[in-house]
C-alpha positions in Angstrom: -44.4 65.9 26.3 -41.6 64.9 24.0 -39.1 64.8 26.9 -41.5 62.6 28.8 -41.8 60.2 25.8 -38.0 60.2 25.5 -37.6 59.2 29.1 -40.3 56.5 28.8 -38.6 55.1 25.6 -35.2 55.1 27.3 -36.6 53.3 30.3 -38.3 50.7 28.0 -35.0 50.0 26.1 -33.3 49.6 29.5 -35.8 47.1 30.7 -35.5 45.0 27.5 -31.6 45.1 27.6 -31.9 44.0 31.3 -34.1 41.0 30.1 -31.7 40.1 27.4 -28.9 40.0 29.8 -30.9 37.9 32.1 -31.5 35.4 29.4 -28.0 35.3 28.1 -26.7 34.8 31.7 -29.2 32.1 32.3 -28.2 30.4 29.0 -24.6 30.7 30.0 -25.3 29.3 33.5 -27.2 26.4 32.1 -24.6 25.5 29.4 -21.9 25.5 32.1 -24.0 23.3 34.3 -24.5 20.9 31.4 -20.8 20.9 30.6 -20.1 20.2 34.4 -22.7 17.4 34.6 -20.9 14.1 34.9 -21.3 11.6 31.8 -23.7 8.7 32.2 -21.7 5.6 33.6 -20.6 3.1 31.0 -21.6 -0.5 32.0 -18.4 -2.5 32.5 -18.2 -6.1 31.5 -15.6 -8.7 32.5 -15.6 -12.3 31.7 -15.4 -14.7 34.5 -11.9 -16.3 34.9 -11.5 -19.8 34.1 -9.2 -20.4 37.0 -10.3 -22.7 39.7 -12.0 -20.8 42.6 -12.4 -21.8 46.3 -16.0 -22.5 47.4 -17.6 -19.5 49.0 -20.3 -19.8 51.6 -23.3 -17.8 50.6 -25.0 -15.5 53.1 -28.4 -16.2 54.6 -31.3 -15.0 52.4 -34.9 -14.9 52.4 -36.6 -18.4 52.0 -38.0 -17.3 48.6 -34.4 -16.6 47.3 -31.7 -18.9 46.5 -30.4 -20.7 49.7 -26.9 -21.3 50.9 -25.8 -24.9 50.3 -24.3 -27.1 52.9 -20.6 -27.1 52.9 -19.4 -30.7 52.2 -16.1 -32.4 52.4 -14.4 -33.4 49.0 -15.1 -37.0 48.1 -12.6 -39.8 47.8 -11.7 -40.6 44.3 -12.6 -42.4 42.1 -16.2 -41.5 42.5 -18.6 -43.5 40.4 -21.8 -42.4 38.6 -22.3 -45.8 37.1 -20.3 -49.1 37.3 -22.0 -52.5 37.2 -18.8 -54.3 38.5 -19.0 -52.6 41.9 -20.8 -54.3 44.8 -22.9 -53.1 46.5 -24.3 -51.2 43.5 -23.4 -47.6 43.0 -26.1 -45.3 44.4 -24.3 -41.9 44.2 -26.6 -40.4 41.6 -30.0 -41.7 40.3 -30.9 -41.8 36.6 -34.0 -39.7 37.1 -34.0 -36.4 35.3 -35.7 -37.1 31.9 -36.1 -34.1 29.5 -37.5 -33.3 26.0 -39.2 -36.2 24.2 -38.9 -38.6 27.1 -41.2 -41.0 25.5 -38.8 -41.6 22.7 -36.2 -42.8 25.1 -35.7 -46.4 26.5 -32.9 -47.3 29.1 -32.2 -50.7 30.2 -29.4 -53.0 31.2 -27.8 -55.0 28.3 -25.8 -58.3 28.0 -25.6 -58.1 24.3 -22.7 -55.5 24.1 -20.3 -56.6 26.8 -17.4 -54.3 27.6 -16.1 -56.7 30.3 -17.4 -60.3 29.8 -20.2 -61.1 32.2 -21.0 -57.6 33.4 -23.9 -55.6 31.9 -23.8 -52.2 30.5 -26.4 -49.6 29.9 -28.2 -49.6 26.5 -29.9 -46.3 25.5 -32.3 -46.4 22.6 -33.7 -43.1 20.9 -36.7 -43.2 18.6 -36.5 -39.6 17.1 -40.3 -39.3 16.8 -41.3 -36.7 19.3 -42.3 -33.1 18.4 -39.6 -31.4 20.6 -36.9 -33.0 18.5 -34.5 -34.0 21.3 -34.3 -35.9 24.5 -32.1 -35.8 27.4 -31.5 -37.7 30.8 -29.5 -36.8 33.9 -28.1 -38.7 36.9 -29.1 -36.7 39.9 -28.6 -36.4 43.8 -31.2 -37.0 45.2 -33.5 -38.3 42.5 -35.5 -35.8 40.6 -33.3 -33.0 42.0 -33.4 -30.0 39.6 -31.7 -27.8 42.1 -34.8 -27.7 44.4 -33.0 -29.7 47.2 -29.7 -29.4 48.9 -27.9 -32.4 47.6 -24.9 -33.3 45.6 -21.2 -33.7 46.3 -18.1 -31.7 46.6 -16.1 -33.0 43.4 -13.4 -30.2 43.6 -10.6 -32.7 43.8 -11.7 -34.5 40.6 -9.4 -33.6 37.6 -11.3 -35.7 35.0 -14.8 -37.3 34.3 -14.1 -40.4 32.4 -16.6 -42.8 30.8 -16.8 -45.6 28.2 -19.4 -45.4 25.2 -20.0 -47.0 22.0 -22.6 -46.7 19.3 -24.4 -49.8 17.9 -23.4 -49.0 14.4 -21.0 -46.1 14.9 -21.7 -42.5 13.8 -24.3 -41.8 16.5 -24.1 -38.2 17.8 -24.6 -37.6 21.5 -23.7 -34.7 23.8 -22.6 -35.5 27.4 -22.9 -33.1 30.3 -22.2 -32.4 33.8 -24.0 -30.0 36.3 -26.5 -27.4 34.8 -29.2 -27.5 37.6 -30.6 -24.1 38.7 -33.4 -23.3 41.2 -32.6 -22.7 44.9 -29.5 -24.9 45.1 -27.7 -24.7 41.8 -24.8 -26.8 40.6 -21.6 -24.8 40.9 -20.8 -25.3 37.2 -21.9 -26.6 33.8 -19.5 -28.8 31.6 -20.3 -30.2 28.2 -18.4 -32.4 25.7 -20.3 -30.8 22.7 -21.5 -33.3 20.2 -19.5 -36.6 20.2 -19.5 -38.9 17.1 -19.5 -42.3 18.8 -17.4 -45.4 17.4 -18.7 -48.9 16.8 -16.0 -50.1 19.3 -16.0 -49.2 23.0 -14.1 -45.9 23.4 -13.1 -44.3 26.7 -13.8 -40.4 26.7 -12.0 -38.1 29.3 -13.5 -34.7 30.1 -10.9 -32.3 31.8 -12.3 -30.6 34.7 -9.5 -28.5 36.2 -10.8 -25.2 34.9 -14.3 -25.8 36.3 -15.9 -25.1 39.8 -16.8 -28.5 40.9 -17.4 -27.9 44.7 -21.2 -28.5 44.5 -22.5 -30.9 41.9 -26.0 -32.5 42.2 -26.1 -33.3 38.4 -23.3 -35.9 38.2 -23.7 -36.9 34.5 -26.2 -36.6 31.6 -26.7 -36.8 27.9 -28.6 -35.1 25.1 -29.5 -36.7 21.7 -31.0 -34.5 18.9 -33.4 -35.6 16.1 -31.7 -33.5 13.5 -28.3 -35.2 14.2 -29.9 -38.7 14.5 -32.9 -38.4 12.1 -33.5 -42.2 12.2 -32.9 -42.6 15.9 -30.0 -44.4 17.4 -28.8 -46.9 20.0 -25.7 -46.3 22.1 -24.1 -47.9 25.2 -22.6 -46.5 28.4 -20.3 -48.1 31.0 -18.1 -47.1 33.9 -18.8 -43.4 34.5 -16.5 -42.0 37.2 -14.7 -39.0 38.6 -11.0 -39.4 38.9 
């Protein structure tokens, strides 16, 4: 009987030892597998180069997606957004894209602040009373095009955007912009002067464009006026906006 128990005890010990071996081996295999498992990929980030790029035809996509624009030949320069001394009148872009507190904005021709005697300029008055605290306007092609239509121009040959501006009193703060439309047919780039403090005298401003992609621009020019920068409103004037 004792011998039988001894044999049973030995067999039990052997079974336990075998199970322990299996556990150890399994743990070792799992550990090795985890060591050999490739690390999670690190998301790479790279800022877009500011170098001028050639236009690329986008491939055909579903109608619900962004669509390929029509390749256009580069326009002849100078190319005007606004100039009241040119006949017939300039119609490349329409002042149609009003944003923010549009009811605070009044735009009209003016003969009270000539830059060139006998030719009207554009007068912009901002009331600074709306709840949004800002107002903006944009010259678009075609009118009211926020990137929903295939319009615009190839301005890739333009090196600068130039325009004349003055404040009624001086000290008015205005930001001037180019591009920025999105939707199905987005502008190829967005350019901004940042806040500009206007002078009481007519001043010509020149915005370099060489480092921007200007091959598809439907929003030819625009401005933004903010209430916190002009708490009592402001009046300023524009003239001779053109690409050169």
